[in-house]
C-alpha positions as CSV (number, residue, x, y, z in Angstrom):
1,M,3.5,8.8,-0.8
2,A,5.2,5.5,0.0
3,Q,3.0,5.1,3.1
4,I,-0.1,5.7,1.1
5,G,1.2,3.4,-1.7
6,Y,1.2,0.3,0.6
7,V,-2.4,0.7,1.8
8,A,-3.6,1.8,-1.7
9,A,-2.0,-1.3,-3.1
10,L,-3.9,-3.4,-0.6
11,F,-7.2,-1.8,-1.5
12,L,-6.5,-1.8,-5.2
13,F,-5.4,-5.5,-5.0
14,L,-8.7,-6.2,-3.4
15,G,-10.4,-4.4,-6.1
16,T,-8.7,-5.8,-9.2
17,G,-10.5,-9.1,-9.5
18,C,-7.5,-11.2,-8.3
19,T,-8.4,-14.8,-7.6
20,E,-7.4,-14.5,-3.9
21,G,-10.1,-12.3,-2.2
22,H,-11.4,-9.2,-3.9
23,M,-13.9,-6.5,-3.0
24,V,-17.6,-7.3,-3.4
25,T,-19.6,-4.7,-5.2
26,G,-23.1,-6.3,-5.0
27,I,-25.9,-3.8,-4.7
28,G,-26.3,-2.7,-1.1
29,R,-23.4,-4.7,0.2
30,P,-20.4,-2.8,1.5
31,A,-16.9,-3.7,0.5
32,G,-15.9,-4.4,4.1
33,L,-16.1,-3.2,7.7
34,A,-13.8,-1.0,9.7
35,E,-13.6,-0.7,13.5
36,M,-11.5,1.4,15.7
37,S,-10.8,0.4,19.3
38,A,-10.5,2.9,22.2
39,D,-6.7,2.9,21.9
40,G,-7.0,3.9,18.2
41,T,-6.2,0.5,16.7
42,L,-7.9,0.2,13.3
43,T,-9.1,-3.1,12.1
44,V,-10.1,-3.3,8.4
45,H,-12.1,-6.4,7.3
46,M,-12.6,-6.7,3.6
47,F,-15.2,-9.1,2.3
48,A,-14.1,-11.6,-0.3
49,T,-16.2,-13.4,-3.0
50,Q,-13.9,-16.3,-3.0
51,G,-11.2,-17.6,-0.6
52,G,-11.1,-16.0,2.8
53,D,-11.9,-12.5,3.8
54,I,-8.9,-10.2,4.4
55,V,-8.3,-8.6,7.8
56,E,-5.6,-6.0,8.4
57,T,-4.8,-4.3,11.7
58,Y,-3.2,-0.8,12.0
59,T,-1.9,0.6,15.3
60,P,-1.4,4.4,15.5
61,D,2.4,3.9,15.2
62,N,2.1,2.0,11.9
63,P,3.4,4.1,9.0
64,N,0.3,3.2,7.0
65,Y,-2.2,4.2,9.7
66,E,-3.3,7.6,8.4
67,A,-3.6,6.2,4.8
68,A,-5.8,3.4,6.1
69,R,-8.0,5.8,8.0
70,T,-8.3,7.9,4.8
71,I,-9.3,5.0,2.7
72,V,-12.1,3.8,5.1
73,G,-13.5,7.4,5.0
74,G,-12.3,8.6,8.4
75,I,-13.1,6.8,11.7
76,S,-12.9,7.7,15.4
77,P,-12.2,5.6,18.5
78,G,-15.1,3.3,19.4
79,E,-16.6,3.7,15.9
80,R,-17.6,0.8,13.6
81,K,-18.6,1.5,10.0
82,D,-19.1,0.0,6.6
83,I,-16.4,0.5,4.0
84,P,-18.1,1.9,1.0
85,R,-17.9,0.4,-2.5
86,F,-15.6,2.4,-4.8
87,V,-16.0,3.1,-8.5
88,G,-12.7,4.7,-9.0
89,R,-9.6,6.4,-7.7
90,V,-8.1,9.9,-8.4
91,D,-4.4,10.5,-7.9
92,M,-2.7,13.9,-8.3
93,A,0.9,14.0,-9.3
94,L,3.3,16.7,-8.0
95,D,2.8,18.7,-11.2
96,G,-1.0,18.7,-10.8
97,T,-1.7,16.0,-13.4
98,I,-4.5,13.7,-12.3
99,T,-5.0,10.1,-13.1
100,Y,-8.5,8.7,-12.8
101,T,-8.6,4.9,-12.5
102,E,-12.1,3.6,-13.0
103,L,-13.1,0.4,-11.3
104,G,-15.6,-1.7,-13.2
105,T,-17.6,-4.7,-12.0
106,A,-17.0,-8.3,-13.1
107,T,-19.9,-10.8,-13.5
108,D,-19.0,-12.3,-10.1
109,G,-19.5,-8.9,-8.4
110,A,-15.8,-8.2,-8.0
111,Q,-14.4,-4.8,-8.8
112,V,-11.9,-4.8,-11.7
113,D,-9.6,-2.1,-13.1
114,G,-11.6,-0.5,-15.9
115,G,-8.7,1.6,-17.2
116,A,-7.0,4.9,-16.4
117,E,-7.3,8.4,-17.8
118,V,-4.5,10.9,-17.4
119,V,-5.7,14.6,-17.5
120,R,-3.5,17.7,-17.2
121,P,-4.6,21.0,-15.6
122,G,-6.5,23.0,-18.2
123,Q,-7.8,20.0,-20.1
124,P,-11.6,19.7,-20.5
125,R,-12.2,16.9,-18.0
126,Y,-9.9,18.1,-15.3
127,E,-12.4,20.0,-13.2
128,Q,-15.1,17.3,-13.8
129,I,-12.9,14.6,-12.5
130,L,-11.8,16.6,-9.5
131,S,-15.5,17.3,-8.7
132,L,-15.8,13.5,-7.9
133,V,-13.5,13.8,-4.9
134,G,-13.3,17.4,-3.9
135,I,-10.1,19.1,-2.9
136,L,-7.0,17.1,-3.8
137,K,-3.4,18.2,-3.2
138,P,-0.4,17.2,-5.2
139,G,0.9,13.8,-4.0
140,E,-2.6,12.8,-2.7
141,F,-5.2,10.3,-3.9
142,K,-8.9,9.8,-3.0
143,M,-11.2,7.0,-3.7
144,V,-14.5,7.7,-5.6
145,Q,-17.4,6.2,-3.8
146,A,-20.3,4.5,-5.6
147,K,-23.5,6.5,-5.7
148,P,-26.4,4.7,-3.8
């Protein structure tokens, strides 16, 4: 979880409306671009609405490598792809409790934290929230992509 936490913090920082570079959620524009070289090195380029864009590089031996691959939606060597816009994030605690954090949109197009909802197994919205991300195991998280 600590490995995922670092990368998740990076992406959530980019999505919180911070004044130094945040994700763009304009209609039709991706949040960023990911590219994987033949040796497996992953470069993540996040577009900013102000300040400079943010570029992070992850080599296969980086402890955050798999988490970064997960967040960009999976990627293979030689592939280049857009990073989708996200409308939320679902985390599952070890006891099965899920937390759905909704990302809203500010007037400048940046994603902002719209609040969090904690739901325990058996509660009415539990299955509805899980349906947004599919199978989720305790200790994992998944981002909720915006619908086109």
